[in-house]
PDBQT receptor file of N, H, CA, C and O in Angstrom, charges set to zero:
ATOM      1  N   MET A   1     107.843  92.497  82.279  1.00  0.00    +0.000 N 
ATOM      2  CA  MET A   1     107.703  91.957  83.383  1.00  0.00    +0.000 C 
ATOM      3  C   MET A   1     108.409  92.893  84.507  1.00  0.00    +0.000 C 
ATOM      4  O   MET A   1     109.564  93.288  84.350  1.00  0.00    +0.000 OA
ATOM      5  N   ASP A   2     107.692  93.198  85.569  1.00  0.00    +0.000 N 
ATOM      6  H   ASP A   2     106.753  92.877  85.697  1.00  0.00    +0.000 HD
ATOM      7  CA  ASP A   2     108.124  94.108  86.631  1.00  0.00    +0.000 C 
ATOM      8  C   ASP A   2     109.140  93.222  87.558  1.00  0.00    +0.000 C 
ATOM      9  O   ASP A   2     109.049  92.000  87.676  1.00  0.00    +0.000 OA
ATOM     10  N   GLU A   3     110.067  93.995  88.158  1.00  0.00    +0.000 N 
ATOM     11  H   GLU A   3     110.141  94.988  88.061  1.00  0.00    +0.000 HD
ATOM     12  CA  GLU A   3     111.046  93.316  89.084  1.00  0.00    +0.000 C 
ATOM     13  C   GLU A   3     111.136  94.129  90.257  1.00  0.00    +0.000 C 
ATOM     14  O   GLU A   3     111.382  95.335  90.216  1.00  0.00    +0.000 OA
ATOM     15  N   PHE A   4     110.948  93.505  91.252  1.00  0.00    +0.000 N 
ATOM     16  H   PHE A   4     110.748  92.526  91.285  1.00  0.00    +0.000 HD
ATOM     17  CA  PHE A   4     110.876  94.107  92.565  1.00  0.00    +0.000 C 
ATOM     18  C   PHE A   4     111.881  93.704  93.566  1.00  0.00    +0.000 C 
ATOM     19  O   PHE A   4     112.139  92.501  93.594  1.00  0.00    +0.000 OA
ATOM     20  N   HIS A   5     112.510  94.492  94.408  1.00  0.00    +0.000 N 
ATOM     21  H   HIS A   5     112.300  95.470  94.385  1.00  0.00    +0.000 HD
ATOM     22  CA  HIS A   5     113.453  94.326  95.375  1.00  0.00    +0.000 C 
ATOM     23  C   HIS A   5     112.851  94.521  96.787  1.00  0.00    +0.000 C 
ATOM     24  O   HIS A   5     112.490  95.611  97.230  1.00  0.00    +0.000 OA
ATOM     25  N   VAL A   6     112.787  93.373  97.424  1.00  0.00    +0.000 N 
ATOM     26  H   VAL A   6     113.080  92.488  97.064  1.00  0.00    +0.000 HD
ATOM     27  CA  VAL A   6     112.103  93.374  98.653  1.00  0.00    +0.000 C 
ATOM     28  C   VAL A   6     112.934  92.892  99.694  1.00  0.00    +0.000 C 
ATOM     29  O   VAL A   6     113.566  91.847  99.541  1.00  0.00    +0.000 OA
ATOM     30  N   ARG A   7     113.006  93.694 100.959  1.00  0.00    +0.000 N 
ATOM     31  H   ARG A   7     112.492  94.543 101.084  1.00  0.00    +0.000 HD
ATOM     32  CA  ARG A   7     113.991  93.260 102.041  1.00  0.00    +0.000 C 
ATOM     33  C   ARG A   7     113.159  92.817 103.084  1.00  0.00    +0.000 C 
ATOM     34  O   ARG A   7     112.127  93.411 103.395  1.00  0.00    +0.000 OA
ATOM     35  N   THR A   8     113.623  91.655 103.715  1.00  0.00    +0.000 N 
ATOM     36  H   THR A   8     114.461  91.172 103.462  1.00  0.00    +0.000 HD
ATOM     37  CA  THR A   8     113.107  91.073 104.915  1.00  0.00    +0.000 C 
ATOM     38  C   THR A   8     114.249  90.808 105.974  1.00  0.00    +0.000 C 
ATOM     39  O   THR A   8     115.416  90.697 105.600  1.00  0.00    +0.000 OA
ATOM     40  N   TYR A   9     113.956  90.726 107.060  1.00  0.00    +0.000 N 
ATOM     41  H   TYR A   9     113.008  90.816 107.364  1.00  0.00    +0.000 HD
ATOM     42  CA  TYR A   9     115.047  90.366 108.114  1.00  0.00    +0.000 C 
ATOM     43  C   TYR A   9     114.578  89.380 109.082  1.00  0.00    +0.000 C 
ATOM     44  O   TYR A   9     113.425  89.450 109.508  1.00  0.00    +0.000 OA
ATOM     45  N   ASP A  10     115.362  88.490 109.453  1.00  0.00    +0.000 N 
ATOM     46  H   ASP A  10     116.299  88.434 109.107  1.00  0.00    +0.000 HD
ATOM     47  CA  ASP A  10     115.024  87.362 110.381  1.00  0.00    +0.000 C 
ATOM     48  C   ASP A  10     114.403  87.816 111.723  1.00  0.00    +0.000 C 
ATOM     49  O   ASP A  10     113.539  87.189 112.337  1.00  0.00    +0.000 OA
ATOM     50  N   GLY A  11     114.963  89.003 112.098  1.00  0.00    +0.000 N 
ATOM     51  H   GLY A  11     115.664  89.512 111.599  1.00  0.00    +0.000 HD
ATOM     52  CA  GLY A  11     114.647  89.515 113.376  1.00  0.00    +0.000 C 
ATOM     53  C   GLY A  11     113.303  90.252 113.253  1.00  0.00    +0.000 C 
ATOM     54  O   GLY A  11     112.710  90.532 114.295  1.00  0.00    +0.000 OA
ATOM     55  N   ASP A  12     112.777  90.587 112.071  1.00  0.00    +0.000 N 
ATOM     56  H   ASP A  12     113.259  90.359 111.225  1.00  0.00    +0.000 HD
ATOM     57  CA  ASP A  12     111.543  91.297 111.975  1.00  0.00    +0.000 C 
ATOM     58  C   ASP A  12     110.592  90.357 111.109  1.00  0.00    +0.000 C 
ATOM     59  O   ASP A  12     110.202  90.741 110.006  1.00  0.00    +0.000 OA
ATOM     60  N   LEU A  13     110.235  89.154 111.614  1.00  0.00    +0.000 N 
ATOM     61  H   LEU A  13     110.552  88.842 112.510  1.00  0.00    +0.000 HD
ATOM     62  CA  LEU A  13     109.270  88.332 110.928  1.00  0.00    +0.000 C 
ATOM     63  C   LEU A  13     108.039  89.041 110.631  1.00  0.00    +0.000 C 
ATOM     64  O   LEU A  13     107.544  89.811 111.454  1.00  0.00    +0.000 OA
ATOM     65  N   GLY A  14     107.481  88.801 109.409  1.00  0.00    +0.000 N 
ATOM     66  H   GLY A  14     107.883  88.175 108.740  1.00  0.00    +0.000 HD
ATOM     67  CA  GLY A  14     106.297  89.319 108.985  1.00  0.00    +0.000 C 
ATOM     68  C   GLY A  14     106.373  90.768 108.419  1.00  0.00    +0.000 C 
ATOM     69  O   GLY A  14     105.349  91.344 108.050  1.00  0.00    +0.000 OA
ATOM     70  N   LYS A  15     107.580  91.338 108.358  1.00  0.00    +0.000 N 
ATOM     71  H   LYS A  15     108.412  90.870 108.657  1.00  0.00    +0.000 HD
ATOM     72  CA  LYS A  15     107.717  92.750 107.852  1.00  0.00    +0.000 C 
ATOM     73  C   LYS A  15     108.535  92.655 106.603  1.00  0.00    +0.000 C 
ATOM     74  O   LYS A  15     109.491  91.888 106.490  1.00  0.00    +0.000 OA
ATOM     75  N   ALA A  16     108.095  93.509 105.626  1.00  0.00    +0.000 N 
ATOM     76  H   ALA A  16     107.318  94.131 105.718  1.00  0.00    +0.000 HD
ATOM     77  CA  ALA A  16     108.868  93.611 104.486  1.00  0.00    +0.000 C 
ATOM     78  C   ALA A  16     108.946  94.914 103.907  1.00  0.00    +0.000 C 
ATOM     79  O   ALA A  16     107.968  95.643 104.070  1.00  0.00    +0.000 OA
ATOM     80  N   THR A  17     109.958  95.360 103.239  1.00  0.00    +0.000 N 
ATOM     81  H   THR A  17     110.753  94.767 103.107  1.00  0.00    +0.000 HD
ATOM     82  CA  THR A  17     110.168  96.668 102.697  1.00  0.00    +0.000 C 
ATOM     83  C   THR A  17     110.513  96.626 101.172  1.00  0.00    +0.000 C 
ATOM     84  O   THR A  17     111.477  95.972 100.776  1.00  0.00    +0.000 OA
ATOM     85  N   VAL A  18     109.793  97.260 100.413  1.00  0.00    +0.000 N 
ATOM     86  H   VAL A  18     109.010  97.792 100.735  1.00  0.00    +0.000 HD
ATOM     87  CA  VAL A  18     109.948  97.294  98.887  1.00  0.00    +0.000 C 
ATOM     88  C   VAL A  18     110.987  98.318  98.685  1.00  0.00    +0.000 C 
ATOM     89  O   VAL A  18     110.749  99.510  98.880  1.00  0.00    +0.000 OA
ATOM     90  N   VAL A  19     112.272  97.828  98.254  1.00  0.00    +0.000 N 
ATOM     91  H   VAL A  19     112.466  96.860  98.096  1.00  0.00    +0.000 HD
ATOM     92  CA  VAL A  19     113.510  98.805  98.123  1.00  0.00    +0.000 C 
ATOM     93  C   VAL A  19     113.370  99.371  96.852  1.00  0.00    +0.000 C 
ATOM     94  O   VAL A  19     113.402 100.597  96.742  1.00  0.00    +0.000 OA
ATOM     95  N   ARG A  20     113.204  98.578  95.782  1.00  0.00    +0.000 N 
ATOM     96  H   ARG A  20     113.178  97.583  95.872  1.00  0.00    +0.000 HD
ATOM     97  CA  ARG A  20     113.035  99.059  94.371  1.00  0.00    +0.000 C 
ATOM     98  C   ARG A  20     111.844  98.588  93.676  1.00  0.00    +0.000 C 
ATOM     99  O   ARG A  20     111.462  97.448  93.939  1.00  0.00    +0.000 OA
ATOM    100  N   PRO A  21     111.209  99.275  92.843  1.00  0.00    +0.000 N 
ATOM    101  CA  PRO A  21     111.587 100.617  92.554  1.00  0.00    +0.000 C 
ATOM    102  C   PRO A  21     111.008 101.554  93.550  1.00  0.00    +0.000 C 
ATOM    103  O   PRO A  21     109.932 101.311  94.096  1.00  0.00    +0.000 OA
ATOM    104  N   THR A  22     111.692 102.601  93.790  1.00  0.00    +0.000 N 
ATOM    105  H   THR A  22     112.567 102.798  93.347  1.00  0.00    +0.000 HD
ATOM    106  CA  THR A  22     111.380 103.635  95.029  1.00  0.00    +0.000 C 
ATOM    107  C   THR A  22     109.922 104.207  94.569  1.00  0.00    +0.000 C 
ATOM    108  O   THR A  22     109.198 104.633  95.469  1.00  0.00    +0.000 OA
ATOM    109  N   SER A  23     109.507 104.238  93.398  1.00  0.00    +0.000 N 
ATOM    110  H   SER A  23     110.094 103.892  92.667  1.00  0.00    +0.000 HD
ATOM    111  CA  SER A  23     108.293 104.781  93.045  1.00  0.00    +0.000 C 
ATOM    112  C   SER A  23     107.123 103.774  93.015  1.00  0.00    +0.000 C 
ATOM    113  O   SER A  23     106.106 103.931  92.339  1.00  0.00    +0.000 OA
ATOM    114  N   MET A  24     107.415 102.564  93.942  1.00  0.00    +0.000 N 
ATOM    115  H   MET A  24     108.240 102.436  94.492  1.00  0.00    +0.000 HD
ATOM    116  CA  MET A  24     106.362 101.462  93.973  1.00  0.00    +0.000 C 
ATOM    117  C   MET A  24     104.930 101.918  94.236  1.00  0.00    +0.000 C 
ATOM    118  O   MET A  24     103.985 101.362  93.676  1.00  0.00    +0.000 OA
ATOM    119  N   TYR A  25     104.782 102.875  95.042  1.00  0.00    +0.000 N 
ATOM    120  H   TYR A  25     105.550 103.327  95.496  1.00  0.00    +0.000 HD
ATOM    121  CA  TYR A  25     103.461 103.326  95.388  1.00  0.00    +0.000 C 
ATOM    122  C   TYR A  25     102.544 103.600  94.157  1.00  0.00    +0.000 C 
ATOM    123  O   TYR A  25     101.333 103.380  94.169  1.00  0.00    +0.000 OA
ATOM    124  N   LYS A  26     103.191 104.071  93.158  1.00  0.00    +0.000 N 
ATOM    125  H   LYS A  26     104.175 104.250  93.148  1.00  0.00    +0.000 HD
ATOM    126  CA  LYS A  26     102.536 104.447  91.939  1.00  0.00    +0.000 C 
ATOM    127  C   LYS A  26     102.417 103.304  91.028  1.00  0.00    +0.000 C 
ATOM    128  O   LYS A  26     101.756 103.428  89.997  1.00  0.00    +0.000 OA
ATOM    129  N   ASN A  27     102.998 102.206  91.319  1.00  0.00    +0.000 N 
ATOM    130  H   ASN A  27     103.536 102.105  92.156  1.00  0.00    +0.000 HD
ATOM    131  CA  ASN A  27     102.946 101.143  90.468  1.00  0.00    +0.000 C 
ATOM    132  C   ASN A  27     101.606 100.360  90.399  1.00  0.00    +0.000 C 
ATOM    133  O   ASN A  27     101.105  99.974  91.455  1.00  0.00    +0.000 OA
ATOM    134  N   CYS A  28     101.027 100.117  89.260  1.00  0.00    +0.000 N 
ATOM    135  H   CYS A  28     101.434 100.431  88.403  1.00  0.00    +0.000 HD
ATOM    136  CA  CYS A  28      99.802  99.432  89.032  1.00  0.00    +0.000 C 
ATOM    137  C   CYS A  28      99.788  97.938  89.687  1.00  0.00    +0.000 C 
ATOM    138  O   CYS A  28      98.752  97.369  90.029  1.00  0.00    +0.000 OA
ATOM    139  N   SER A  29     101.138  97.378  89.812  1.00  0.00    +0.000 N 
ATOM    140  H   SER A  29     101.979  97.840  89.535  1.00  0.00    +0.000 HD
ATOM    141  CA  SER A  29     101.242  96.065  90.170  1.00  0.00    +0.000 C 
ATOM    142  C   SER A  29     101.414  95.922  91.871  1.00  0.00    +0.000 C 
ATOM    143  O   SER A  29     101.711  94.869  92.435  1.00  0.00    +0.000 OA
ATOM    144  N   LEU A  30     101.203  97.002  92.432  1.00  0.00    +0.000 N 
ATOM    145  H   LEU A  30     100.963  97.857  91.973  1.00  0.00    +0.000 HD
ATOM    146  CA  LEU A  30     101.360  97.121  93.864  1.00  0.00    +0.000 C 
ATOM    147  C   LEU A  30     100.432  96.031  94.529  1.00  0.00    +0.000 C 
ATOM    148  O   LEU A  30     100.924  95.312  95.398  1.00  0.00    +0.000 OA
ATOM    149  N   ARG A  31      99.096  95.873  94.156  1.00  0.00    +0.000 N 
ATOM    150  H   ARG A  31      98.696  96.457  93.450  1.00  0.00    +0.000 HD
ATOM    151  CA  ARG A  31      98.228  95.032  94.827  1.00  0.00    +0.000 C 
ATOM    152  C   ARG A  31      98.647  93.584  94.652  1.00  0.00    +0.000 C 
ATOM    153  O   ARG A  31      98.520  92.780  95.575  1.00  0.00    +0.000 OA
ATOM    154  N   MET A  32      99.170  93.235  93.418  1.00  0.00    +0.000 N 
ATOM    155  H   MET A  32      99.274  93.889  92.668  1.00  0.00    +0.000 HD
ATOM    156  CA  MET A  32      99.465  92.001  93.149  1.00  0.00    +0.000 C 
ATOM    157  C   MET A  32     100.751  91.672  94.148  1.00  0.00    +0.000 C 
ATOM    158  O   MET A  32     100.787  90.625  94.794  1.00  0.00    +0.000 OA
ATOM    159  N   LEU A  33     101.611  92.489  94.200  1.00  0.00    +0.000 N 
ATOM    160  H   LEU A  33     101.582  93.339  93.675  1.00  0.00    +0.000 HD
ATOM    161  CA  LEU A  33     102.788  92.280  95.107  1.00  0.00    +0.000 C 
ATOM    162  C   LEU A  33     102.457  92.175  96.567  1.00  0.00    +0.000 C 
ATOM    163  O   LEU A  33     103.107  91.406  97.276  1.00  0.00    +0.000 OA
ATOM    164  N   VAL A  34     101.595  92.820  96.998  1.00  0.00    +0.000 N 
ATOM    165  H   VAL A  34     101.067  93.444  96.421  1.00  0.00    +0.000 HD
ATOM    166  CA  VAL A  34     101.049  92.832  98.314  1.00  0.00    +0.000 C 
ATOM    167  C   VAL A  34     100.524  91.528  98.472  1.00  0.00    +0.000 C 
ATOM    168  O   VAL A  34     100.918  90.862  99.429  1.00  0.00    +0.000 OA
ATOM    169  N   ASP A  35      99.647  91.033  97.633  1.00  0.00    +0.000 N 
ATOM    170  H   ASP A  35      99.327  91.575  96.855  1.00  0.00    +0.000 HD
ATOM    171  CA  ASP A  35      99.070  89.794  97.852  1.00  0.00    +0.000 C 
ATOM    172  C   ASP A  35     100.079  88.648  97.696  1.00  0.00    +0.000 C 
ATOM    173  O   ASP A  35      99.977  87.636  98.390  1.00  0.00    +0.000 OA
ATOM    174  N   PHE A  36     100.948  88.786  96.886  1.00  0.00    +0.000 N 
ATOM    175  H   PHE A  36     101.032  89.608  96.322  1.00  0.00    +0.000 HD
ATOM    176  CA  PHE A  36     102.060  87.699  96.855  1.00  0.00    +0.000 C 
ATOM    177  C   PHE A  36     102.892  87.570  98.127  1.00  0.00    +0.000 C 
ATOM    178  O   PHE A  36     103.179  86.471  98.601  1.00  0.00    +0.000 OA
ATOM    179  N   LEU A  37     103.297  88.819  98.704  1.00  0.00    +0.000 N 
ATOM    180  H   LEU A  37     103.064  89.712  98.319  1.00  0.00    +0.000 HD
ATOM    181  CA  LEU A  37     104.081  88.865  99.917  1.00  0.00    +0.000 C 
ATOM    182  C   LEU A  37     103.285  88.231 101.112  1.00  0.00    +0.000 C 
ATOM    183  O   LEU A  37     103.863  87.584 101.985  1.00  0.00    +0.000 OA
ATOM    184  N   GLN A  38     102.026  88.432 101.108  1.00  0.00    +0.000 N 
ATOM    185  H   GLN A  38     101.557  88.958 100.399  1.00  0.00    +0.000 HD
ATOM    186  CA  GLN A  38     101.217  88.080 102.194  1.00  0.00    +0.000 C 
ATOM    187  C   GLN A  38     101.081  86.461 102.076  1.00  0.00    +0.000 C 
ATOM    188  O   GLN A  38     101.243  85.726 103.050  1.00  0.00    +0.000 OA
ATOM    189  N   SER A  39     100.771  86.003 100.802  1.00  0.00    +0.000 N 
ATOM    190  H   SER A  39     100.640  86.600 100.011  1.00  0.00    +0.000 HD
ATOM    191  CA  SER A  39     100.571  84.517 100.769  1.00  0.00    +0.000 C 
ATOM    192  C   SER A  39     101.808  83.847 100.770  1.00  0.00    +0.000 C 
ATOM    193  O   SER A  39     101.789  82.781 101.386  1.00  0.00    +0.000 OA
ATOM    194  N   GLU A  40     102.908  84.174 100.242  1.00  0.00    +0.000 N 
ATOM    195  H   GLU A  40     102.924  85.040  99.741  1.00  0.00    +0.000 HD
ATOM    196  CA  GLU A  40     104.209  83.326 100.126  1.00  0.00    +0.000 C 
ATOM    197  C   GLU A  40     105.101  83.652 101.300  1.00  0.00    +0.000 C 
ATOM    198  O   GLU A  40     105.898  82.781 101.648  1.00  0.00    +0.000 OA
ATOM    199  N   LEU A  41     105.067  84.801 101.954  1.00  0.00    +0.000 N 
ATOM    200  H   LEU A  41     104.419  85.509 101.672  1.00  0.00    +0.000 HD
ATOM    201  CA  LEU A  41     105.956  84.960 103.124  1.00  0.00    +0.000 C 
ATOM    202  C   LEU A  41     105.203  85.135 104.294  1.00  0.00    +0.000 C 
ATOM    203  O   LEU A  41     105.806  85.286 105.357  1.00  0.00    +0.000 OA
ATOM    204  N   GLY A  42     103.910  85.140 104.260  1.00  0.00    +0.000 N 
ATOM    205  H   GLY A  42     103.420  85.018 103.397  1.00  0.00    +0.000 HD
ATOM    206  CA  GLY A  42     103.115  85.586 105.475  1.00  0.00    +0.000 C 
ATOM    207  C   GLY A  42     103.406  86.864 106.188  1.00  0.00    +0.000 C 
ATOM    208  O   GLY A  42     103.417  87.035 107.407  1.00  0.00    +0.000 OA
ATOM    209  N   THR A  43     103.658  87.810 105.170  1.00  0.00    +0.000 N 
ATOM    210  H   THR A  43     103.649  87.672 104.180  1.00  0.00    +0.000 HD
ATOM    211  CA  THR A  43     103.842  89.315 105.652  1.00  0.00    +0.000 C 
ATOM    212  C   THR A  43     102.650  89.968 106.057  1.00  0.00    +0.000 C 
ATOM    213  O   THR A  43     101.590  89.837 105.444  1.00  0.00    +0.000 OA
ATOM    214  N   SER A  44     102.807  90.751 107.195  1.00  0.00    +0.000 N 
ATOM    215  H   SER A  44     103.668  90.857 107.693  1.00  0.00    +0.000 HD
ATOM    216  CA  SER A  44     101.773  91.235 107.940  1.00  0.00    +0.000 C 
ATOM    217  C   SER A  44     102.007  92.782 107.782  1.00  0.00    +0.000 C 
ATOM    218  O   SER A  44     101.035  93.496 108.027  1.00  0.00    +0.000 OA
ATOM    219  N   SER A  45     103.140  93.361 107.414  1.00  0.00    +0.000 N 
ATOM    220  H   SER A  45     103.930  92.781 107.215  1.00  0.00    +0.000 HD
ATOM    221  CA  SER A  45     103.398  94.680 107.401  1.00  0.00    +0.000 C 
ATOM    222  C   SER A  45     104.474  94.775 106.160  1.00  0.00    +0.000 C 
ATOM    223  O   SER A  45     105.462  94.056 106.007  1.00  0.00    +0.000 OA
ATOM    224  N   ILE A  46     104.032  95.838 105.322  1.00  0.00    +0.000 N 
ATOM    225  H   ILE A  46     103.230  96.422 105.446  1.00  0.00    +0.000 HD
ATOM    226  CA  ILE A  46     104.737  96.049 104.168  1.00  0.00    +0.000 C 
ATOM    227  C   ILE A  46     105.072  97.578 103.968  1.00  0.00    +0.000 C 
ATOM    228  O   ILE A  46     104.127  98.363 103.890  1.00  0.00    +0.000 OA
ATOM    229  N   SER A  47     106.181  97.977 103.893  1.00  0.00    +0.000 N 
ATOM    230  H   SER A  47     106.949  97.340 103.957  1.00  0.00    +0.000 HD
ATOM    231  CA  SER A  47     106.513  99.614 103.806  1.00  0.00    +0.000 C 
ATOM    232  C   SER A  47     107.030  99.690 102.287  1.00  0.00    +0.000 C 
ATOM    233  O   SER A  47     107.510  98.726 101.691  1.00  0.00    +0.000 OA
ATOM    234  N   VAL A  48     106.880 100.853 101.797  1.00  0.00    +0.000 N 
ATOM    235  H   VAL A  48     106.491 101.637 102.281  1.00  0.00    +0.000 HD
ATOM    236  CA  VAL A  48     107.243 101.346 100.568  1.00  0.00    +0.000 C 
ATOM    237  C   VAL A  48     107.771 102.902 100.745  1.00  0.00    +0.000 C 
ATOM    238  O   VAL A  48     107.467 103.596 101.715  1.00  0.00    +0.000 OA
ATOM    239  N   TYR A  49     108.507 103.284  99.788  1.00  0.00    +0.000 N 
ATOM    240  H   TYR A  49     108.754 102.720  99.001  1.00  0.00    +0.000 HD
ATOM    241  CA  TYR A  49     109.199 104.575  99.800  1.00  0.00    +0.000 C 
ATOM    242  C   TYR A  49     108.052 105.717  99.533  1.00  0.00    +0.000 C 
ATOM    243  O   TYR A  49     107.350 105.652  98.524  1.00  0.00    +0.000 OA
ATOM    244  N   LYS A  50     107.922 106.630 100.372  1.00  0.00    +0.000 N 
ATOM    245  H   LYS A  50     108.492 106.683 101.192  1.00  0.00    +0.000 HD
ATOM    246  CA  LYS A  50     106.701 107.798 100.230  1.00  0.00    +0.000 C 
ATOM    247  C   LYS A  50     107.637 109.033  99.673  1.00  0.00    +0.000 C 
ATOM    248  O   LYS A  50     108.365 109.645 100.455  1.00  0.00    +0.000 OA
ATOM    249  N   THR A  51     107.585 109.294  98.557  1.00  0.00    +0.000 N 
ATOM    250  H   THR A  51     106.994 108.797  97.922  1.00  0.00    +0.000 HD
ATOM    251  CA  THR A  51     108.441 110.309  98.005  1.00  0.00    +0.000 C 
ATOM    252  C   THR A  51     108.160 111.749  98.668  1.00  0.00    +0.000 C 
ATOM    253  O   THR A  51     109.063 112.565  98.851  1.00  0.00    +0.000 OA
ATOM    254  N   GLU A  52     106.895 111.961  98.988  1.00  0.00    +0.000 N 
ATOM    255  H   GLU A  52     106.161 111.298  98.840  1.00  0.00    +0.000 HD
ATOM    256  CA  GLU A  52     106.491 113.265  99.518  1.00  0.00    +0.000 C 
ATOM    257  C   GLU A  52     107.247 113.461 100.904  1.00  0.00    +0.000 C 
ATOM    258  O   GLU A  52     107.527 114.589 101.309  1.00  0.00    +0.000 OA
ATOM    259  N   VAL A  53     107.530 112.424 101.538  1.00  0.00    +0.000 N 
ATOM    260  H   VAL A  53     107.302 111.508 101.210  1.00  0.00    +0.000 HD
ATOM    261  CA  VAL A  53     108.093 112.398 102.974  1.00  0.00    +0.000 C 
ATOM    262  C   VAL A  53     109.536 112.145 102.899  1.00  0.00    +0.000 C 
ATOM    263  O   VAL A  53     110.279 112.666 103.730  1.00  0.00    +0.000 OA
ATOM    264  N   GLY A  54     110.030 111.326 101.897  1.00  0.00    +0.000 N 
ATOM    265  H   GLY A  54     109.427 110.902 101.222  1.00  0.00    +0.000 HD
ATOM    266  CA  GLY A  54     111.398 111.032 101.698  1.00  0.00    +0.000 C 
ATOM    267  C   GLY A  54     111.884 109.930 102.606  1.00  0.00    +0.000 C 
ATOM    268  O   GLY A  54     113.068 109.838 102.931  1.00  0.00    +0.000 OA
ATOM    269  N   ALA A  55     110.864 109.024 103.043  1.00  0.00    +0.000 N 
ATOM    270  H   ALA A  55     109.902 109.099 102.778  1.00  0.00    +0.000 HD
ATOM    271  CA  ALA A  55     111.155 107.981 103.863  1.00  0.00    +0.000 C 
ATOM    272  C   ALA A  55     110.165 106.855 103.572  1.00  0.00    +0.000 C 
ATOM    273  O   ALA A  55     109.158 107.010 102.882  1.00  0.00    +0.000 OA
ATOM    274  N   TYR A  56     110.536 105.688 104.163  1.00  0.00    +0.000 N 
ATOM    275  H   TYR A  56     111.355 105.562 104.724  1.00  0.00    +0.000 HD
ATOM    276  CA  TYR A  56     109.596 104.577 104.015  1.00  0.00    +0.000 C 
ATOM    277  C   TYR A  56     108.426 104.608 105.046  1.00  0.00    +0.000 C 
ATOM    278  O   TYR A  56     108.583 104.904 106.230  1.00  0.00    +0.000 OA
ATOM    279  N   GLU A  57     107.174 104.254 104.442  1.00  0.00    +0.000 N 
ATOM    280  H   GLU A  57     107.046 104.014 103.480  1.00  0.00    +0.000 HD
ATOM    281  CA  GLU A  57     106.016 104.224 105.267  1.00  0.00    +0.000 C 
ATOM    282  C   GLU A  57     105.323 102.985 105.136  1.00  0.00    +0.000 C 
ATOM    283  O   GLU A  57     105.398 102.352 104.083  1.00  0.00    +0.000 OA
ATOM    284  N   GLU A  58     104.629 102.563 106.145  1.00  0.00    +0.000 N 
ATOM    285  H   GLU A  58     104.568 103.077 107.000  1.00  0.00    +0.000 HD
ATOM    286  CA  GLU A  58     103.882 101.354 106.241  1.00  0.00    +0.000 C 
ATOM    287  C   GLU A  58     102.565 101.568 105.393  1.00  0.00    +0.000 C 
ATOM    288  O   GLU A  58     101.953 102.636 105.379  1.00  0.00    +0.000 OA
ATOM    289  N   LEU A  59     102.183 100.404 104.664  1.00  0.00    +0.000 N 
ATOM    290  H   LEU A  59     102.680  99.537 104.675  1.00  0.00    +0.000 HD
ATOM    291  CA  LEU A  59     100.853 100.510 103.884  1.00  0.00    +0.000 C 
ATOM    292  C   LEU A  59      99.768  99.672 104.854  1.00  0.00    +0.000 C 
ATOM    293  O   LEU A  59     100.062  98.761 105.627  1.00  0.00    +0.000 OA
ATOM    294  N   ASP A  60      98.515 100.194 104.618  1.00  0.00    +0.000 N 
ATOM    295  H   ASP A  60      98.276 100.934 103.990  1.00  0.00    +0.000 HD
ATOM    296  CA  ASP A  60      97.320  99.519 104.995  1.00  0.00    +0.000 C 
ATOM    297  C   ASP A  60      97.226  98.369 103.917  1.00  0.00    +0.000 C 
ATOM    298  O   ASP A  60      97.039  98.638 102.731  1.00  0.00    +0.000 OA
ATOM    299  N   LEU A  61      97.341  97.274 104.308  1.00  0.00    +0.000 N 
ATOM    300  H   LEU A  61      97.492  97.055 105.272  1.00  0.00    +0.000 HD
ATOM    301  CA  LEU A  61      97.226  96.089 103.331  1.00  0.00    +0.000 C 
ATOM    302  C   LEU A  61      95.985  95.791 102.791  1.00  0.00    +0.000 C 
ATOM    303  O   LEU A  61      95.947  95.121 101.759  1.00  0.00    +0.000 OA
ATOM    304  N   ASN A  62      94.850  96.219 103.374  1.00  0.00    +0.000 N 
ATOM    305  H   ASN A  62      94.880  96.763 104.213  1.00  0.00    +0.000 HD
ATOM    306  CA  ASN A  62      93.573  96.107 102.792  1.00  0.00    +0.000 C 
ATOM    307  C   ASN A  62      93.359  96.977 101.782  1.00  0.00    +0.000 C 
ATOM    308  O   ASN A  62      92.941  96.587 100.692  1.00  0.00    +0.000 OA
ATOM    309  N   GLU A  63      93.621  98.224 102.038  1.00  0.00    +0.000 N 
ATOM    310  H   GLU A  63      93.961  98.541 102.923  1.00  0.00    +0.000 HD
ATOM    311  CA  GLU A  63      93.341  99.339 101.094  1.00  0.00    +0.000 C 
ATOM    312  C   GLU A  63      94.415  99.733 100.058  1.00  0.00    +0.000 C 
ATOM    313  O   GLU A  63      94.175 100.435  99.075  1.00  0.00    +0.000 OA
ATOM    314  N   VAL A  64      95.731  99.171 100.398  1.00  0.00    +0.000 N 
ATOM    315  H   VAL A  64      95.926  98.601 101.197  1.00  0.00    +0.000 HD
ATOM    316  CA  VAL A  64      96.850  99.302  99.632  1.00  0.00    +0.000 C 
ATOM    317  C   VAL A  64      97.044 100.896  99.499  1.00  0.00    +0.000 C 
ATOM    318  O   VAL A  64      97.137 101.453  98.405  1.00  0.00    +0.000 OA
ATOM    319  N   MET A  65      97.093 101.538 100.684  1.00  0.00    +0.000 N 
ATOM    320  H   MET A  65      97.018 101.086 101.573  1.00  0.00    +0.000 HD
ATOM    321  CA  MET A  65      97.222 102.981 100.963  1.00  0.00    +0.000 C 
ATOM    322  C   MET A  65      98.220 103.230 102.049  1.00  0.00    +0.000 C 
ATOM    323  O   MET A  65      98.349 102.338 102.888  1.00  0.00    +0.000 OA
ATOM    324  N   PHE A  66      98.952 104.325 102.155  1.00  0.00    +0.000 N 
ATOM    325  H   PHE A  66      98.848 105.049 101.474  1.00  0.00    +0.000 HD
ATOM    326  CA  PHE A  66      99.661 104.620 103.240  1.00  0.00    +0.000 C 
ATOM    327  C   PHE A  66      98.721 104.756 104.546  1.00  0.00    +0.000 C 
ATOM    328  O   PHE A  66      97.600 105.260 104.482  1.00  0.00    +0.000 OA
ATOM    329  N   LYS A  67      99.274 104.271 105.704  1.00  0.00    +0.000 N 
ATOM    330  H   LYS A  67     100.185 103.862 105.756  1.00  0.00    +0.000 HD
ATOM    331  CA  LYS A  67      98.483 104.274 106.843  1.00  0.00    +0.000 C 
ATOM    332  C   LYS A  67      98.286 105.775 107.327  1.00  0.00    +0.000 C 
ATOM    333  O   LYS A  67      97.205 106.102 107.817  1.00  0.00    +0.000 OA
ATOM    334  N   LYS A  68      99.231 106.608 107.207  1.00  0.00    +0.000 N 
ATOM    335  H   LYS A  68     100.110 106.342 106.809  1.00  0.00    +0.000 HD
ATOM    336  CA  LYS A  68      99.190 107.960 107.714  1.00  0.00    +0.000 C 
ATOM    337  C   LYS A  68      98.466 108.855 106.810  1.00  0.00    +0.000 C 
ATOM    338  O   LYS A  68      98.338 110.046 107.092  1.00  0.00    +0.000 OA
TER     339      LYS A  68
């Protein structure tokens, strides 16, 4: 079973950041996690760690790819 650590803030409703694993973008369960966060938390923005940049980047939730 995969375990994910997701951070949300009351001041940023609809936004979530996948904190762990930092290699989440390469995880085959990413689509399932995106679907879960959207349905259960109403998330409209999800960021994951982008190793090449060394920072968190927002995903295109339809394509489950980085926006940039």
